[in-house]
RODO-2510 file (C-alpha; in nm, 4 decimals, decimal comma):
residues 481
     n   res          X          Y          Z
     1     m     6,8056     7,9326     5,9461
     2     w     6,5331     7,8070     6,2460
     3     r     6,6452     7,6483     6,6096
     4     p     6,4484     7,4158     6,8417
     5     p     6,3603     7,7204     7,1227
     6     t     6,5663     7,7006     7,4300
     7     r     6,4273     7,7463     7,8066
     8     r     6,5618     8,1304     7,8011
     9     h     6,3285     8,1736     7,4931
    10     f     6,0277     8,0699     7,6646
    11     l     6,1096     8,3221     7,9427
    12     h     6,1286     8,5523     7,7047
    13     i     5,8003     8,5008     7,5683
    14     a     5,6581     8,5305     7,8909
    15     i     5,8336     8,8237     7,9945
    16     s     5,7175     8,9932     7,6624
    17     a     5,3472     8,8666     7,7292
    18     g     5,3133     8,9884     8,0966
    19     v     5,1856     8,8513     8,3743
    20     a     4,8676     8,6084     8,1930
    21     l     5,1779     8,4223     8,0372
    22     l     5,3364     8,3902     8,3666
    23     f     5,0427     8,1526     8,4809
    24     s     5,0563     7,9272     8,1901
    25     f     5,4711     7,8774     8,2313
    26     s     5,3786     7,6825     8,5127
    27     p     5,1746     7,3628     8,4382
    28     s     5,0710     7,3802     8,7702
    29     l     5,0187     7,7375     8,7913
    30     a     4,8043     7,7085     8,4401
    31     r     4,5831     7,4430     8,6341
    32     h     4,5330     7,6025     8,9380
    33     k     4,4195     7,9231     8,7094
    34     a     4,1850     7,7416     8,5199
    35     s     4,0419     7,5818     8,8380
    36     e     4,0204     7,9035     9,0359
    37     q     3,8005     8,0306     8,7627
    38     k     3,5226     7,7288     8,8767
    39     s     3,6191     7,7543     9,2597
    40     s     3,3303     7,9914     9,3196
    41     a     3,1186     7,8247     9,2244
    42     s     3,2011     7,4390     9,3009
    43     a     3,0703     7,3112     9,6035
    44     a     3,2577     7,3228     9,9696
    45     k     3,4829     6,9955     9,9813
    46     g     3,5206     6,7446    10,3014
    47     p     3,5179     6,7134    10,5780
    48     l     3,7888     6,9216    10,6991
    49     r     4,0648     6,7620    10,9055
    50     v     4,3953     6,9615    10,9645
    51     h     4,6469     6,8841    10,7123
    52     p     4,9193     6,6171    10,8490
    53     k     5,2109     6,7830    10,6820
    54     n     5,1024     7,1573    10,7111
    55     p     4,9093     7,1830    10,9781
    56     r     4,8719     7,5100    11,0004
    57     y     4,5755     7,4478    10,7301
    58     f     4,2684     7,2105    10,7243
    59     t     4,2817     6,9384    10,3975
    60     d     3,9416     6,8116    10,2074
    61     g     4,1121     6,5133    10,1434
    62     s     4,2466     6,6031     9,8461
    63     g     4,5965     6,6857     9,9739
    64     k     4,5615     7,0022     9,9264
    65     a     4,5641     7,2526    10,1930
    66     v     4,2600     7,4445    10,2120
    67     y     4,3173     7,8443    10,3306
    68     l     4,0123     7,9672    10,5111
    69     t     3,9532     8,3563    10,4673
    70     a     3,6296     8,5860    10,4725
    71     a     3,4285     8,8486    10,5794
    72     h     3,1745     8,7446    10,8599
    73     t     2,8765     8,9639    11,0619
    74     w     2,7151     8,9155    11,3050
    75     a     2,3279     8,8667    11,1885
    76     n     2,4216     8,5960    10,9131
    77     l     2,1951     8,3235    11,1015
    78     q     1,9266     8,4920    11,3797
    79     d     1,7823     8,8151    11,2439
    80     i     1,9256     9,1144    11,5495
    81     g     1,7906     9,4363    11,5307
    82     f     1,6176     9,7488    11,7166
    83     t     1,2496     9,6465    11,6695
    84     d     1,1041     9,3918    11,7637
    85     p     1,0964     9,1834    11,5599
    86     p     1,4367     9,2880    11,3848
    87     p     1,4545     9,2801    11,0655
    88     a     1,5098     8,9787    10,8218
    89     f     1,8612     8,9361    10,7079
    90     d     1,9170     8,9208    10,3323
    91     y     2,1444     8,5596    10,3523
    92     t     2,1160     8,5264     9,9690
    93     a     2,2619     8,8584     9,9238
    94     y     2,4964     8,7870    10,1738
    95     l     2,6175     8,4339     9,9942
    96     d     2,6650     8,6238     9,6406
    97     f     2,8749     8,8818     9,8827
    98     l     3,1224     8,6206    10,0033
    99     q     3,1339     8,5051     9,6583
   100     k     3,2204     8,8166     9,4669
   101     h     3,5190     8,8893     9,7411
   102     h     3,6231     8,5204     9,6132
   103     h     3,6080     8,4803    10,0554
   104     n     3,5180     8,0677    10,1883
   105     f     3,4434     8,0935    10,5233
   106     i     3,2569     8,2266    10,7593
   107     r     3,1447     8,2572    11,1466
   108     l     2,7652     8,1422    11,1687
   109     w     2,6529     8,3451    11,4837
   110     r     2,4626     8,2778    11,7466
   111     w     2,3208     8,4898    12,0047
   112     e     2,1836     8,3581    12,3455
   113     l     2,0000     8,6305    12,4435
   114     s     1,6323     8,7051    12,2676
   115     r     1,6917     9,0323    12,3682
   116     w     1,8996     9,2680    12,5552
   117     t     2,0644     9,5812    12,6785
   118     e     2,4824     9,7300    12,7214
   119     s     2,6632     9,8655    12,9805
   120     r     2,8179    10,1209    12,6816
   121     d     2,4495    10,2069    12,5690
   122     k     2,0982    10,2145    12,6792
   123     h     1,9621    10,1222    12,3672
   124     v     1,7607     9,7062    12,3464
   125     r     1,8908     9,5041    12,0574
   126     y     1,6385     9,2205    11,9927
   127     c     1,7256     8,8567    11,8289
   128     a     1,5836     8,5829    11,6986
   129     p     1,5053     8,2697    11,6472
   130     h     1,6395     8,0793    11,9360
   131     p     1,7107     7,6678    11,9795
   132     w     1,3921     7,6114    12,2388
   133     k     1,0220     7,6759    12,1722
   134     r     0,8058     7,9795    12,3325
   135     t     0,5278     7,8054    12,4663
   136     g     0,4571     7,8049    12,8284
   137     k     0,1302     7,9784    12,9481
   138     e     0,3217     8,2186    13,1512
   139     k     0,4922     8,5459    13,0545
   140     a     0,8652     8,5468    13,0362
   141     l     1,0595     8,9301    13,0841
   142     d     1,0156     9,0457    12,7084
   143     g     0,6257     8,9469    12,7910
   144     k     0,6159     8,6723    12,5179
   145     s     0,5686     8,3252    12,6114
   146     k     0,8763     8,1462    12,8546
   147     f     1,0842     7,9273    12,6575
   148     d     1,0744     7,5388    12,6925
   149     l     1,3886     7,3911    12,6977
   150     h     1,3287     7,0607    12,6117
   151     e     1,1472     7,1232    12,3200
   152     f     1,3328     7,2613    12,0422
   153     d     1,2486     7,5157    11,7493
   154     p     1,2480     7,3414    11,4206
   155     v     1,2614     7,7271    11,2832
   156     y     1,5555     7,7631    11,3877
   157     f     1,7195     7,3910    11,3082
   158     d     1,5750     7,4291    10,9669
   159     r     1,7337     7,7630    10,9267
   160     l     2,0479     7,6486    11,0818
   161     r     2,0646     7,3848    10,7793
   162     s     1,9335     7,5462    10,5043
   163     r     2,2285     7,7877    10,5516
   164     v     2,4967     7,5957    10,6251
   165     k     2,3932     7,3512    10,3254
   166     a     2,3380     7,7245    10,1040
   167     a     2,7168     7,7934    10,1831
   168     g     2,8570     7,4596    10,0855
   169     e     2,6801     7,4887     9,7444
   170     r     2,8881     7,8041     9,6892
   171     g     3,2067     7,6263     9,7812
   172     i     3,1627     7,8445    10,1277
   173     y     3,2782     7,6796    10,4579
   174     v     3,0975     7,7541    10,7342
   175     s     3,1908     7,7308    11,1650
   176     i     2,8749     7,6789    11,3587
   177     m     2,8526     7,9351    11,6459
   178     l     2,7001     7,6676    11,9384
   179     f     2,7462     7,9238    12,2618
   180     e     2,8081     8,2922    12,2825
   181     g     2,9727     8,4775    12,6097
   182     w     3,0279     8,7944    12,5062
   183     g     2,6755     8,8916    12,6069
   184     l     2,6808     8,7101    12,9575
   185     t     2,9968     8,9657    13,0348
   186     f     2,8953     9,2967    12,8874
   187     a     2,4855     9,2742    12,8291
   188     s     2,1895     9,2703    13,0373
   189     w     2,0528     8,8890    13,1657
   190     d     1,7236     8,9878    13,1144
   191     g     1,6909     8,8455    12,7446
   192     h     1,8528     8,4649    12,8496
   193     p     1,6414     8,1429    12,8401
   194     f     1,7872     8,0297    13,1104
   195     n     1,7507     8,3357    13,3383
   196     v     1,4545     8,1444    13,5636
   197     k     1,1853     8,4116    13,5132
   198     n     1,2070     8,2958    13,1355
   199     n     1,1737     7,9271    13,1370
   200     v     0,9004     7,6991    13,2245
   201     q     1,1369     7,4422    13,3990
   202     g     1,2438     7,7161    13,6658
   203     i     1,6053     7,6529    13,5514
   204     n     1,8043     7,9384    13,7324
   205     g     2,1361     8,0028    13,5325
   206     d     2,2348     8,3025    13,7231
   207     a     2,2856     8,0894    14,0738
   208     n     2,5018     8,3512    14,2694
   209     g     2,2057     8,6103    14,1730
   210     d     2,5103     8,8498    14,0499
   211     g     2,2722     8,9320    13,7075
   212     k     2,5251     8,8033    13,4732
   213     g     2,4643     8,3995    13,4412
   214     i     2,8187     8,3362    13,3834
   215     e     2,7729     8,0207    13,5601
   216     t     2,5920     7,8942    13,2434
   217     h     2,9140     7,8797    13,0894
   218     t     3,0723     7,6235    13,3635
   219     l     2,9965     7,3018    13,4746
   220     k     2,8679     7,4052    13,8094
   221     i     2,4728     7,3674    13,7050
   222     p     2,4122     7,0098    13,5810
   223     r     2,0756     7,0800    13,4875
   224     v     2,2018     7,3421    13,2548
   225     t     2,4876     7,1457    13,1407
   226     r     2,2360     6,8611    13,0152
   227     i     2,0232     7,0715    12,8321
   228     q     2,3681     7,2392    12,6645
   229     e     2,4661     6,8729    12,5548
   230     a     2,0969     6,8056    12,4321
   231     y     2,1416     7,1195    12,2243
   232     v     2,4549     7,0312    12,0713
   233     r     2,3055     6,6785    12,0145
   234     k     2,0270     6,8451    11,8179
   235     v     2,2857     7,0864    11,6135
   236     i     2,5153     6,7807    11,5006
   237     d     2,2088     6,5671    11,3986
   238     t     2,1035     6,8284    11,2179
   239     v     2,4529     6,9342    10,9909
   240     n     2,6508     6,5999    11,0247
   241     d     2,5854     6,4786    10,6677
   242     l     2,7109     6,8407    10,5564
   243     d     3,1028     6,8692    10,4377
   244     n     3,1237     7,2339    10,5096
   245     v     3,0880     7,2437    10,8629
   246     l     3,3421     7,3591    11,1053
   247     f     3,2564     7,4201    11,4995
   248     e     3,3274     7,6805    11,7552
   249     i     3,2273     7,6110    12,0976
   250     a     3,1547     7,9753    12,2160
   251     n     3,2256     8,3495    12,0825
   252     e     3,4226     8,4828    12,3534
   253     s     3,2920     8,3216    12,7061
   254     n     3,5978     8,3790    12,9424
   255     f     3,8072     8,2036    13,0205
   256     a     3,8847     8,2864    13,3737
   257     h     3,5620     8,1192    13,4756
   258     s     3,5054     7,9133    13,0934
   259     k     3,8028     7,7173    13,0729
   260     e     3,6576     7,3334    13,1989
   261     w     3,3330     7,4021    13,0454
   262     q     3,4737     7,4762    12,7144
   263     y     3,7177     7,1769    12,7202
   264     h     3,3915     6,9229    12,8481
   265     m     3,2105     7,0827    12,5247
   266     i     3,5155     7,0406    12,2776
   267     r     3,5157     6,6496    12,3934
   268     y     3,1491     6,6009    12,3904
   269     v     3,1511     6,7201    12,0303
   270     k     3,3968     6,5023    11,9469
   271     a     3,2912     6,1829    12,1194
   272     y     2,9345     6,1930    12,0009
   273     e     3,0421     6,3020    11,5973
   274     r     3,2799     5,9892    11,6630
   275     k     2,9184     5,7659    11,6196
   276     k     2,8587     5,9286    11,3408
   277     p     2,9079     5,9169    10,9781
   278     k     3,1485     6,2163    10,9523
   279     q     3,3794     6,4129    11,1811
   280     h     3,4327     6,8132    11,1808
   281     p     3,6811     7,0446    11,3444
   282     v     3,6025     7,1919    11,6459
   283     g     3,7244     7,5299    11,7293
   284     m     3,8032     7,7954    12,0109
   285     t     3,7808     8,1503    11,9888
   286     g     3,9623     8,4408    12,2230
   287     m     3,8832     8,7389    12,3867
   288     l     4,0045     9,1104    12,4885
   289     p     4,1809     9,0580    12,6577
   290     t     4,2530     8,6739    12,6736
   291     d     4,5379     8,4068    12,7798
   292     n     4,5634     8,2440    12,4698
   293     k     4,7820     7,9466    12,5968
   294     v     4,4564     7,8150    12,7187
   295     m     4,3752     7,7533    12,3383
   296     t     4,6613     7,5911    12,2370
   297     d     4,6465     7,3778    12,5190
   298     s     4,3660     7,2686    12,4586
   299     p     4,1972     7,0049    12,2346
   300     a     4,0342     7,2186    11,9913
   301     d     4,2112     7,1958    11,6420
   302     w     4,1069     7,5327    11,5242
   303     i     4,1679     7,8568    11,7585
   304     s     4,1092     8,2110    11,7871
   305     p     4,3644     8,4164    11,9456
   306     g     4,2667     8,7402    12,1224
   307     g     4,4784     9,0724    12,1907
   308     d     4,5611     9,2202    12,4609
   309     t     4,4332     9,5448    12,6294
   310     s     4,7119     9,5500    12,8044
   311     k     4,9652     9,6870    12,5560
   312     e     4,9653     9,6887    12,1239
   313     s     4,8442     9,3384    12,0661
   314     p     5,1414     9,2206    11,8860
   315     y     4,8515     9,0459    11,6429
   316     r     4,7568     9,3981    11,5114
   317     i     5,1226     9,5306    11,4131
   318     d     5,3189     9,2214    11,3541
   319     p     5,1286     8,8621    11,3917
   320     p     5,3705     8,6227    11,5454
   321     t     5,4714     8,2969    11,3416
   322     a     5,1898     8,0386    11,3252
   323     d     5,4184     7,7103    11,4577
   324     g     5,1286     7,4246    11,3594
   325     k     5,0138     7,3721    11,6766
   326     k     4,6762     7,4734    11,6045
   327     v     4,5338     7,5759    11,2571
   328     i     4,4613     7,9318    11,3741
   329     v     4,1711     8,1478    11,1988
   330     l     4,2966     8,5032    11,3009
   331     d     3,9850     8,7158    11,3975
   332     t     3,9857     9,0923    11,3932
   333     d     3,6649     9,0360    11,6191
   334     h     3,9160     8,9374    11,8746
   335     i     4,2020     9,1502    11,8510
   336     w     4,0357     9,4973    11,7833
   337     g     3,6377     9,4148    11,7453
   338     v     3,6662     9,6232    11,3961
   339     g     3,9807     9,6709    11,2988
   340     g     4,2649     9,5850    11,0707
   341     g     4,3666     9,7059    10,7570
   342     r     4,4808     9,5204    10,4251
   343     d     4,8442     9,5303    10,5532
   344     w     4,7462     9,2918    10,8775
   345     v     4,5475     9,1128    10,5951
   346     w     4,8953     9,0335    10,3992
   347     k     5,0877     8,9988    10,6952
   348     s     4,8800     8,7382    10,8605
   349     f     4,8573     8,5101    10,5787
   350     l     5,2178     8,5516    10,5257
   351     r     5,3098     8,4018    10,8768
   352     g     5,0667     8,1027    10,8279
   353     h     4,7229     8,2394    10,9469
   354     n     4,3774     8,2467    10,8420
   355     p     4,2824     8,5901    10,8711
   356     i     3,9090     8,6686    10,8868
   357     w     3,7754     9,0303    10,9431
   358     m     3,4464     9,1553    11,1279
   359     d     3,2564     9,2789    10,8391
   360     p     2,9541     9,5374    10,9934
   361     y     2,8488     9,5027    10,6607
   362     d     2,5111     9,6841    10,6196
   363     r     2,3445     9,9334    10,7864
   364     h     2,1286     9,7849    10,9786
   365     s     2,4654     9,6678    11,2262
   366     v     2,3848     9,6881    11,5713
   367     w     2,7312     9,7913    11,6518
   368     e     3,0307     9,9653    11,5092
   369     p     2,9531    10,0973    11,1204
   370     l     3,1206    10,0304    10,8326
   371     p     3,4980    10,1809    10,8746
   372     a     3,6267    10,3556    10,5328
   373     n     3,8738    10,0722    10,4422
   374     a     3,5699     9,7898    10,4557
   375     e     3,5959     9,7371    10,0392
   376     n     4,0181     9,7376    10,0302
   377     v     4,0097     9,4408    10,2863
   378     r     3,7297     9,2505    10,1533
   379     r     3,9199     9,2642     9,8197
   380     s     4,2313     9,1917     9,9331
   381     l     4,1072     8,8717    10,1785
   382     g     3,9888     8,7169     9,8767
   383     e     4,3238     8,7785     9,6853
   384     t     4,5321     8,6008     9,9738
   385     r     4,2805     8,3359     9,8814
   386     r     4,3710     8,3522     9,4971
   387     f     4,7173     8,3269     9,5879
   388     a     4,7003     8,0464     9,8210
   389     q     4,5377     7,8297     9,5254
   390     r     4,7843     7,9303     9,2976
   391     m     5,0713     7,8431     9,4991
   392     n     5,1647     7,4726     9,6352
   393     l     5,0300     7,6305    10,0087
   394     a     5,0611     7,2882    10,1793
   395     e     5,4497     7,2881    10,0957
   396     m     5,4335     7,6421    10,1889
   397     t     5,5577     7,7728    10,5571
   398     p     5,6389     8,0983    10,7210
   399     h     5,9896     8,1726    10,6725
   400     t     6,0715     8,5400    10,8565
   401     e     6,4534     8,4847    10,7603
   402     l     6,4265     8,4720    10,3551
   403     a     6,3186     8,8345    10,3478
   404     s     6,4200     9,1347    10,4853
   405     t     6,0559     9,2244    10,5214
   406     k     6,0408     8,9161    10,7328
   407     f     5,6992     8,8844    10,5608
   408     c     5,7575     8,5595    10,3596
   409     l     5,5931     8,2308    10,2733
   410     a     5,7759     7,9397    10,0699
   411     k     5,8745     7,6596     9,9600
   412     p     6,2692     7,7260     9,9620
   413     g     6,4009     7,6725     9,6037
   414     s     6,0379     7,6213     9,4377
   415     e     5,8006     7,9335     9,5646
   416     y     5,8468     8,2289     9,7495
   417     l     5,5764     8,4436     9,8272
   418     v     5,6660     8,8025    10,0189
   419     y     5,5360     9,1110    10,1707
   420     l     5,6532     9,4586    10,1394
   421     p     5,4699     9,6770    10,3944
   422     r     5,6092     9,9981    10,2928
   423     g     5,6857     9,9284     9,9385
   424     g     6,0540    10,0223     9,7990
   425     a     6,3048     9,7292     9,7947
   426     v     6,3291     9,3903     9,9836
   427     t     6,6446     9,1451     9,9785
   428     v     6,5391     8,7461     9,9485
   429     d     6,7872     8,5022     9,9975
   430     l     6,7908     8,2748     9,7407
   431     s     7,1330     8,1416     9,7613
   432     q     6,9837     7,7963     9,7986
   433     a     6,7719     7,7927     9,5135
   434     r     6,8602     7,6981     9,1746
   435     g     6,7499     7,7876     8,8009
   436     d     6,5444     8,0663     8,6935
   437     f     6,2377     8,2174     8,8822
   438     a     5,9403     8,3155     8,6874
   439     v     5,8504     8,6952     8,8760
   440     l     5,4518     8,8809     8,9548
   441     w     5,4251     9,1693     9,0958
   442     h     5,0968     9,2434     9,3444
   443     n     4,9737     9,5769     9,4239
   444     a     4,8106     9,5566     9,7303
   445     a     4,6579     9,9068     9,7278
   446     t     4,4809     9,8388     9,3753
   447     g     4,4587     9,4865     9,3765
   448     k     4,6292     9,4745     9,0225
   449     a     4,9077     9,2599     8,8456
   450     v     5,1995     9,4289     8,6950
   451     k     5,5017     9,3348     8,4504
   452     a     5,6662     9,0141     8,5189
   453     s     6,0404     8,9563     8,5323
   454     t     6,2747     8,7053     8,5961
   455     a     6,5670     8,6300     8,8984
   456     s     6,8062     8,3398     8,9658
   457     g     6,8787     8,1557     9,2183
   458     g     7,2615     8,0914     9,3815
   459     a     7,2343     8,4431     9,6341
   460     r     7,0891     8,6862     9,8074
   461     r     6,8793     8,8857     9,5641
   462     d     6,7377     9,2636     9,5488
   463     f     6,3911     9,3599     9,3869
   464     k     6,2383     9,6976     9,3944
   465     a     5,8618     9,7001     9,3561
   466     p     5,7551     9,8703     8,9865
   467     f     5,4908    10,1316     9,2007
   468     d     5,4884    10,3450     9,5136
   469     g     5,3050    10,1824     9,8400
   470     d     5,2904     9,8529     9,9425
   471     a     5,3508     9,5531     9,7891
   472     v     5,3298     9,1545     9,7335
   473     f     5,6434     8,9776     9,5531
   474     y     5,5791     8,6280     9,4046
   475     l     5,8914     8,3901     9,2442
   476     v     5,8091     8,0785     9,1243
   477     r     6,1082     7,8094     8,9926
   478     a     6,0659     7,8303     8,5810
   479     s     5,9320     7,4512     8,4623
   480     r     6,2194     7,2950     8,2520
   481     r     6,1169     7,2882     7,8622
***
């Protein structure tokens, strides 16, 4: 005799059909799945703003949380290499690479030096193009015409716009790096446009003569600051109409001298954009070592904390929980340089961060070689984004108390995402949850989903991964039928 199917009957169907029907079990998940299949080809929406209800993330104005994750590399705006001119970077291939891995964010690197050597080696590195024309009759230290700091080079700004626009068409957000501070500390000064011997205006960015030019990242030289502000205005004028833009003031400029200058530049960007049709988030990034409080207390919308060289950085092994004071784009560049594995990716995601990875990318890298785990990390970044799209992320916050592993992102009573760094068993506190939950196990080592099961709320429940190694465990409350 036929009877109307019960809710338990539908759960049984979902279990027997495996992971595919887990998502059809919930209408919201089914919609996420369908939209996810289109996401790699859809344009980025925006401009982004801090999510009003969950400030660990941005939103594009739709009410949904936008989770940012990516592998970024040093030569994705200016070409860099050991030859002059440096080899051309294949940006189209790079965008293909990002789409393939389901990434949606990059830092677009800007280098201030036209050439340099570093204290750790004697290799000469070259970089081009730059924001200003080289039109002077006299020669700079590299044997080329001096920079005219009052004349912008359209080659640079045309490239900037075209690359940001091309990324946006593929659904990728771009943080435009305005300045670069690492080179002022660790590289030679002879290739900098503000070296007095390299510009037609005779501007000296190294007022104390120590061969570093760190004064250019202070407010001590008004002529330098005015030129920097004009350059910032030009960047904003070039990209303001694009939705996929974020700004980063400076990569790893030491806060010991640059704090007030960076605060000034953050406010300057915001004030200038206030007169424009669109306003975009402005960020501040750290270095090794750094005072992360300088960023937390800043007027920036997002930050990238730095590590601590005096001890094992907590951001490497046990990332602190994001408290929502700032959107945190957690970048391995400021924690290791090149470093971190898939466990770091999942831990960071489950603690409410937006993890990104410093990627040597190809054989033309002028710094660190590609680590053996690169492809595994790249895939894991994309997988965290797939879960972020699948879940109601705007309602999800870190809850270390709800899982015995301490890595849990949850909307209590509705959705739980748990990471098991060592695999094995985990206890999840469902005592305040009601009803039945569909379950998905995700093998972090292989990227494969495995057989789904069910769980019931109302108590603390023990679960065991059905495979060896680190695992991701997803519970979503079953929709009523």
